[in-house]
C-alpha positions as CSV (number, residue, x, y, z in Angstrom):
1,M,17.0,56.7,236.9
2,L,14.1,54.4,237.1
3,S,13.2,52.8,240.5
4,W,13.8,49.1,240.7
5,A,9.9,48.5,240.6
6,D,9.5,50.7,237.5
7,A,12.5,49.0,235.9
8,D,10.7,45.7,236.5
9,V,7.5,47.0,234.8
10,V,9.7,48.1,231.8
11,R,11.5,44.8,231.5
12,R,8.2,42.8,231.4
13,D,6.4,45.0,228.9
14,T,8.4,44.3,225.8
15,R,5.8,45.7,223.3
16,L,6.0,49.3,224.6
17,R,9.4,50.4,223.2
18,G,9.9,53.8,224.9
19,L,8.2,53.0,228.2
20,E,11.4,53.5,230.1
21,T,11.7,57.0,228.6
22,A,8.1,57.7,229.6
23,L,8.5,56.6,233.2
24,D,12.0,58.1,234.0
25,P,12.1,61.9,234.2
26,E,15.8,62.0,233.6
27,A,15.5,59.9,230.4
28,F,12.5,61.9,229.3
29,V,14.5,65.2,229.6
30,H,17.5,63.8,227.8
31,A,15.2,62.5,224.9
32,L,13.5,66.0,224.8
33,R,16.7,67.9,224.7
34,A,17.9,65.7,221.8
35,A,14.7,66.4,219.9
36,L,14.4,70.1,220.8
37,P,18.0,71.4,221.6
38,E,16.8,75.1,221.5
39,A,13.9,74.7,224.0
40,G,16.0,75.1,227.1
41,I,14.4,72.2,228.9
42,R,16.0,71.9,232.3
43,E,14.1,69.3,234.4
44,A,10.8,67.5,234.4
45,S,8.5,66.1,237.1
46,A,5.9,63.3,236.4
47,G,2.4,63.9,237.7
48,Y,0.1,61.2,236.5
49,V,0.3,57.9,234.5
50,R,-2.4,56.1,232.6
51,Y,-0.9,52.7,231.6
52,K,-2.4,49.9,229.6
53,P,0.1,47.1,229.6
54,G,1.2,46.1,226.1
55,T,-1.0,48.9,224.5
56,N,0.1,52.4,225.5
57,C,1.1,54.6,228.3
58,V,0.4,58.3,228.9
59,V,2.5,60.2,231.4
60,A,1.7,63.9,232.3
61,Y,4.8,66.0,233.0
62,R,5.6,69.5,234.3
63,L,8.5,70.9,232.4
64,E,11.0,73.6,233.8
65,T,12.4,75.6,230.9
66,N,14.6,78.6,230.5
67,G,11.2,80.4,230.0
68,A,8.0,79.6,231.8
69,P,7.0,76.3,233.2
70,L,5.1,74.1,230.7
71,D,2.8,71.2,231.0
72,A,3.3,68.3,228.5
73,Y,2.6,64.6,228.2
74,I,4.3,61.7,226.5
75,K,2.3,58.9,224.9
76,V,4.0,55.6,224.1
77,H,2.4,53.3,221.5
78,A,2.7,49.5,221.2
79,N,5.2,48.5,218.5
80,E,2.5,47.5,216.0
81,D,0.8,50.9,216.4
82,W,3.4,52.4,214.0
83,I,0.6,54.0,211.8
84,K,-0.5,56.1,214.7
85,L,3.1,57.0,215.5
86,V,3.9,58.0,211.8
87,T,0.7,60.1,211.7
88,A,1.8,61.8,215.0
89,R,5.3,62.4,213.6
90,E,4.0,64.0,210.4
91,R,2.0,66.4,212.5
92,A,5.3,67.1,214.4
93,S,7.4,67.7,211.3
94,V,8.6,71.1,212.7
95,P,10.2,70.1,216.2
96,T,9.5,73.1,218.3
97,I,7.2,73.7,221.3
98,A,5.7,76.8,219.9
99,G,5.1,75.3,216.4
100,P,2.8,72.3,216.0
101,G,2.9,71.5,219.7
102,R,4.1,67.9,219.5
103,V,7.3,66.0,218.6
104,G,8.2,62.4,218.0
105,L,11.1,60.9,219.9
106,E,13.6,58.8,218.1
107,D,14.4,56.3,220.9
108,G,11.0,54.7,221.0
109,N,7.4,54.7,219.7
110,A,6.7,58.0,221.6
111,V,5.2,61.4,221.0
112,V,5.4,64.3,223.3
113,V,2.4,66.8,223.2
114,F,2.9,70.3,224.7
115,F,0.1,72.3,226.4
116,P,-2.3,73.7,225.2
117,N,-2.3,71.0,222.7
118,D,-4.0,67.6,223.4
119,D,-4.8,64.9,220.8
120,K,-8.3,64.3,222.3
121,L,-9.2,67.4,224.3
122,Q,-9.5,69.6,221.2
123,S,-11.1,72.5,223.3
124,L,-7.9,72.8,225.3
125,H,-6.1,74.6,222.5
126,K,-8.9,77.2,222.5
127,L,-8.7,77.6,226.2
128,G,-4.9,77.9,226.2
129,Q,-4.7,80.7,223.5
130,A,-5.7,84.2,224.6
131,E,-7.6,85.1,221.3
132,T,-9.6,81.9,220.9
133,R,-10.2,81.8,224.7
134,R,-11.7,85.2,224.6
135,K,-14.3,84.0,221.9
136,L,-15.1,81.0,223.9
137,L,-15.6,83.0,227.1
138,E,-18.0,85.4,225.3
139,K,-20.2,82.4,224.6
140,L,-19.8,80.8,228.1
141,F,-20.5,84.2,230.0
142,S,-23.0,85.8,227.5
143,G,-23.9,89.2,228.6
144,Q,-21.1,89.4,231.2
145,P,-18.2,91.2,229.5
146,E,-16.5,91.9,232.8
147,L,-15.7,88.1,232.8
148,W,-14.2,87.9,229.3
149,E,-10.7,89.1,230.2
150,G,-8.7,87.5,233.0
151,E,-6.3,84.7,233.6
152,M,-6.6,80.9,233.8
153,Q,-4.8,78.8,236.4
154,K,-4.7,75.1,236.2
155,L,-6.2,73.0,239.0
156,R,-6.1,69.4,237.5
157,Y,-5.1,68.0,234.1
158,K,-5.4,64.3,233.0
159,P,-4.2,64.3,229.3
160,E,-6.7,63.1,226.8
161,R,-9.4,63.0,229.5
162,R,-10.2,66.3,231.4
163,Y,-8.8,69.7,232.2
164,V,-10.0,71.8,235.2
165,A,-8.9,75.4,235.8
166,V,-9.9,78.4,237.9
167,W,-10.8,81.6,235.9
168,R,-9.8,84.8,237.5
169,A,-11.3,88.1,236.4
170,G,-11.1,91.5,238.1
171,G,-8.5,90.1,240.5
172,R,-10.6,87.4,242.0
173,N,-11.7,83.8,241.4
174,V,-15.0,83.7,239.5
175,A,-15.4,80.4,237.9
176,V,-14.1,76.9,237.3
177,L,-13.7,75.9,233.8
178,K,-13.8,72.2,232.9
179,A,-13.0,70.7,229.5
180,Y,-14.0,67.0,228.7
181,V,-13.5,64.4,226.1
182,G,-16.7,63.0,224.4
183,G,-19.0,61.2,226.7
184,G,-17.4,62.7,229.7
185,Y,-19.0,66.1,228.8
186,E,-22.5,64.7,228.3
187,A,-22.4,63.0,231.8
188,A,-21.0,66.0,233.5
189,R,-23.6,68.3,232.0
190,A,-26.5,66.0,233.1
191,S,-25.3,65.7,236.6
192,A,-24.6,69.5,236.9
193,Q,-28.2,70.2,236.1
194,A,-29.6,67.2,238.2
195,F,-29.2,68.5,241.8
196,E,-30.0,71.6,243.8
197,S,-28.6,73.3,247.0
198,R,-30.7,72.2,250.0
199,G,-30.3,72.5,253.8
200,P,-26.6,71.9,254.7
201,L,-25.9,71.1,251.0
202,R,-24.3,73.7,248.7
203,L,-23.7,73.0,245.0
204,A,-21.9,75.2,242.5
205,R,-24.2,76.7,239.8
206,L,-23.7,75.9,236.2
207,L,-22.8,79.4,234.6
208,G,-22.4,78.4,231.0
209,R,-21.7,75.5,228.6
210,R,-20.4,75.0,225.1
211,T,-21.5,71.6,223.8
212,R,-19.5,72.0,220.6
213,H,-16.3,72.4,222.6
214,G,-17.1,70.2,225.5
215,V,-16.6,72.9,228.1
216,L,-18.6,73.7,231.3
217,A,-18.2,76.8,233.6
218,F,-19.3,76.6,237.2
219,E,-19.4,79.3,239.9
220,W,-16.4,79.5,242.1
221,L,-17.3,78.7,245.7
222,E,-15.5,80.0,248.7
223,G,-14.6,77.8,251.7
224,R,-12.0,75.6,253.2
225,L,-11.3,72.2,251.8
226,L,-12.4,69.4,254.1
227,S,-9.1,67.5,253.3
228,E,-7.2,70.5,254.8
229,I,-9.4,70.7,257.9
230,I,-8.8,67.0,258.5
231,S,-5.1,67.3,258.4
232,A,-4.8,70.4,260.3
233,P,-3.7,70.5,264.0
234,D,-6.9,72.4,265.0
235,F,-9.2,69.6,263.5
236,H,-12.6,69.5,264.9
237,P,-15.0,66.7,263.9
238,S,-18.0,69.0,263.3
239,A,-16.8,69.9,259.8
240,V,-16.8,66.2,258.8
241,A,-20.2,65.8,260.4
242,T,-21.6,68.7,258.2
243,A,-20.2,66.9,255.1
244,G,-22.1,63.8,256.2
245,A,-25.3,65.9,256.7
246,A,-24.9,67.4,253.3
247,L,-24.5,63.9,251.7
248,V,-27.9,62.9,253.1
249,E,-29.5,65.9,251.3
250,L,-27.8,64.9,248.0
251,H,-28.9,61.2,248.4
252,A,-32.5,62.3,249.2
253,Q,-33.0,64.2,245.9
254,Q,-34.8,62.9,242.9
255,P,-32.9,63.9,239.8
256,R,-33.6,62.8,236.3
257,N,-31.4,61.4,233.6
258,L,-28.6,60.0,235.8
259,V,-27.0,56.8,234.7
260,R,-27.7,53.7,236.7
261,L,-24.6,52.0,238.1
262,E,-25.3,48.3,237.7
263,R,-23.8,45.9,240.3
264,K,-22.6,43.5,237.7
265,T,-20.8,46.3,235.8
266,E,-19.1,47.4,239.0
267,A,-18.1,43.9,239.8
268,A,-16.7,43.3,236.3
269,R,-14.7,46.6,236.6
270,L,-13.3,45.5,240.0
271,R,-12.1,42.2,238.4
272,R,-10.5,44.0,235.4
273,L,-8.7,46.3,237.9
274,A,-7.3,43.3,239.8
275,R,-6.1,41.9,236.5
276,W,-4.4,45.2,235.7
277,M,-2.8,45.1,239.1
278,G,-1.4,41.8,238.5
279,D,0.1,42.9,235.2
280,V,1.7,45.8,236.8
281,W,3.0,44.1,239.9
282,P,2.7,40.3,239.6
283,R,3.6,39.7,243.2
284,L,0.2,40.9,244.3
285,A,-1.7,39.3,241.4
286,R,-3.2,36.4,243.4
287,K,-4.0,38.5,246.4
288,T,-5.6,41.2,244.4
289,V,-7.7,38.9,242.2
290,N,-8.9,36.9,245.2
291,L,-10.0,40.2,246.9
292,A,-11.7,41.5,243.9
293,C,-13.7,38.3,243.4
294,R,-14.8,38.3,247.0
295,I,-15.9,41.8,246.8
296,A,-17.6,41.2,243.4
297,E,-19.5,38.2,244.8
298,Q,-20.8,40.1,247.7
299,L,-21.8,43.1,245.7
300,L,-23.8,40.8,243.3
301,N,-25.5,39.2,246.3
302,T,-26.7,42.5,247.9
303,P,-30.1,43.8,247.5
304,D,-30.6,46.1,244.5
305,V,-30.6,49.6,246.0
306,S,-30.7,52.6,243.6
307,A,-30.6,56.3,244.8
308,P,-28.7,59.4,243.6
309,I,-25.0,59.3,244.6
310,H,-22.0,61.5,244.1
311,G,-20.0,58.6,242.8
312,D,-16.5,59.9,243.9
313,F,-17.1,61.4,247.4
314,Y,-14.1,62.2,249.5
315,A,-12.7,65.1,251.5
316,Q,-11.1,66.9,248.5
317,Q,-14.6,67.1,247.0
318,V,-16.1,69.1,249.9
319,L,-15.8,72.8,250.9
320,V,-16.9,73.8,254.4
321,T,-18.2,77.2,255.1
322,D,-20.7,78.8,257.5
323,G,-22.2,75.6,258.9
324,A,-22.8,74.1,255.3
325,A,-20.8,71.9,253.0
326,A,-20.4,72.5,249.3
327,I,-20.0,69.1,247.5
328,L,-17.9,69.5,244.3
329,D,-17.4,67.7,241.0
330,L,-20.6,65.7,240.3
331,D,-19.0,64.3,237.1
332,R,-19.5,60.7,238.3
333,A,-23.0,61.1,239.8
334,A,-25.2,58.1,239.2
335,C,-28.0,56.0,240.6
336,A,-26.6,53.3,242.9
337,D,-26.3,52.2,246.6
338,P,-25.9,55.3,248.9
339,A,-23.4,53.2,251.0
340,R,-20.9,53.5,248.1
341,D,-20.4,57.3,248.8
342,L,-19.8,56.7,252.4
343,G,-17.5,53.7,251.7
344,T,-15.4,55.8,249.2
345,F,-15.0,58.6,251.7
346,I,-13.8,56.1,254.3
347,A,-11.5,54.4,251.8
348,H,-9.7,57.6,251.1
349,V,-9.3,58.3,254.8
350,E,-7.9,54.8,255.3
351,R,-5.5,55.4,252.4
352,D,-4.4,58.8,253.7
353,S,-3.8,57.4,257.2
354,L,-1.5,54.7,255.6
355,R,0.3,57.2,253.7
356,G,1.0,59.2,256.9
357,D,-1.1,62.2,256.2
358,F,-2.6,61.9,259.7
359,S,-2.7,59.4,262.5
360,P,-4.9,56.3,262.8
361,N,-6.6,58.0,265.8
362,R,-7.4,61.0,263.5
363,A,-8.7,58.6,260.9
364,A,-11.0,57.0,263.5
365,Q,-12.4,60.4,264.6
366,V,-13.1,61.4,260.9
367,K,-15.0,58.2,260.2
368,E,-17.0,58.4,263.4
369,A,-17.9,62.0,262.6
370,L,-18.9,61.3,259.0
371,L,-21.2,58.5,260.0
372,E,-22.7,60.4,263.0
373,G,-23.4,63.5,260.8
374,Y,-25.1,61.3,258.2
375,R,-27.0,59.3,260.8
376,H,-28.3,62.4,262.6
377,Q,-29.5,64.1,259.3
378,A,-31.1,60.9,258.1
379,G,-33.1,60.3,261.2
380,N,-30.8,57.9,263.1
381,S,-30.2,55.5,260.2
382,L,-27.3,54.5,258.0
383,P,-27.1,52.6,254.7
384,R,-26.0,49.0,255.0
385,R,-22.9,47.6,253.4
386,I,-20.6,50.5,254.2
387,S,-17.8,48.1,254.9
388,L,-18.2,46.3,251.7
389,H,-17.9,49.6,249.7
390,A,-15.0,50.9,251.8
391,A,-13.1,47.7,250.9
392,A,-14.1,48.2,247.2
393,G,-13.0,51.8,247.5
394,L,-9.6,50.9,248.7
395,L,-9.2,48.4,245.9
396,W,-10.0,51.3,243.5
397,L,-7.4,53.4,245.2
398,A,-4.6,50.6,245.1
399,P,-3.3,51.7,241.6
400,E,-2.7,55.4,242.7
401,P,0.8,55.0,244.3
402,F,1.8,53.9,240.8
403,R,-0.2,56.2,238.8
404,Y,1.0,59.3,240.9
405,R,4.7,58.1,240.8
406,E,5.3,57.4,244.5
407,L,8.8,56.0,244.8
408,D,7.7,53.2,247.2
409,W,4.6,52.4,245.2
410,P,4.8,48.6,245.6
411,E,4.9,48.8,249.4
412,R,2.1,51.4,249.5
413,T,0.0,49.4,247.1
414,E,0.3,46.2,249.2
415,A,-0.6,48.2,252.5
416,I,-3.8,49.4,250.7
417,I,-4.7,45.9,249.6
418,E,-4.1,44.6,253.2
419,R,-6.2,47.2,254.7
420,A,-9.1,46.5,252.3
421,E,-8.9,42.8,253.3
422,Q,-9.0,43.7,257.0
423,I,-12.1,45.9,256.5
424,L,-13.8,43.2,254.4
425,R,-13.2,40.7,257.1
426,G,-14.2,42.9,260.0
427,G,-17.2,44.7,258.3
428,A,-19.8,46.6,260.4
429,L,-18.6,50.2,259.8
430,E,-22.3,51.1,259.9
431,D,-23.0,49.4,263.2
């Protein structure tokens, strides 16, 4: 059954017939059983939502069947997108999971796609099938036949966007495989070759690439995730300080061919995000738009600072080992204000504390250790405007309770917005 908040979203979006089925796991299972009675589908859990009001909605699901668990996603089209729907249903003329890999549902403009099929990640089918995967791995790991046989374990999957998995060969983790759509691959390839390990900074080496298929292979790095360290009872701030020092080394490099993140572009994206929030939850519309406009105005009035940044820096992107920090996933690396990375990290700490992952006191310790580690490595200096970027980072995180299907997502979203407002008013995180 839909939560009252999700039911309100469905009620207001009259153009997406089938949205209720997409957002409600029970309704989704019921519709799938009707379409595929022999598949033995028992239950489903939603993992990620990408929702464009009035246009389409994609929901990633994990299916429990009488056989092995299975990843799938449902995509709901707007009513006038019937041509896309008919095309998808023609491809799904044989309604089986093992056949064409997709099926149209009768109770709405919806198509379900089963792993390893993906309507935009074309390489996923090659990675998901043993025979075609072997051929792809022979190209990725040329001259290393010991890596051509093994098993793939999913780490992250955003349908029609990106797939990340660990590749195991010889009984150990040896590589991380990433599959991208279109421009995502080109940006990731450029950033993967732009930086180098230096001082306390460790980076995963690029082991292979297949441009034709949009796939990159990185070395597997051992270590303990900083997010796990922060939440652990035996937490020590030194690990966070090491991450701050490693970030300094990344900011100090001079890579080529990184995209420049323009302030006006970021300001425009924040305003669009605020409008999206208003569409999803109208009660927050005025507050979110006001916040976005204030942040955007301040961003546009700041000095134009351009340095290499990670672009999505937070604790789950850091592995700590032997006095060094490995910074992962440079897919969003760009040239922009270094304060953005520090603000993004702090925004995640604030959000995690609000969510109850750890106490406000632990959050304060983490923030202090990060800034101290950065300050010490940088020669007793910090970028300015960290508070501004922390507020912006929280605004970027505000949709996540909805996107990741948290039951009380309206309350959690409002708490994130309120904390962003407090930081923007208070400022001076760098002081």
